[in-house]
N, C-alpha and C positions, 0 to 999 in steps of 0.2 A: 503462451502465459495464460491464456484464457482457458485452457484445460486445467491448468494448475490451480488457477483461481476458483475453478468450479469445485474443486475438493475442498474448498474452505467453506462451503455453503453450509454442511452439517455443523461443523465447528463453530461458525457464527451464529447459527440458530440456537445451539445449546448455551453460548455464553455471549449475553449482551455486553460485556466489557471489553470485548475484542471486535475491532473495527477493521475494514478493509478499504483500501482507496487505490485509485490509479493516479500514475504519474505520466508525464508526456514523454519522458526519456526512454531510451533503449535499456532494457532491463539487464543486458549482459554487461553493460558499461557504466551504469547509472551512477554507482558509487564513485567512480574514478572521474567521470566527466560532467555529471549532472548532479552534484551535491547540493545545488539549491534547490532542485526538485524534491529531494528528500526532506529537506530542511522545512519546505514550504507545506509538504504533506503533513509532516509531524506537527507543524504550527496549526494547521487546519483541523487536526484530529483532536488537538489540544484545547482548541477553541480560542486560540489567540490571534 
């Protein structure tokens, strides 16, 4: 995932409205098993 995340660097530099964050879950199963981590990350990005 680190190599995939590295490809985002130019995109993030061009558009300040896009942000990136990491969650503690396993990326291949996070939606099914760790939905709370997604919700927490979204809340963190939203500032709530």
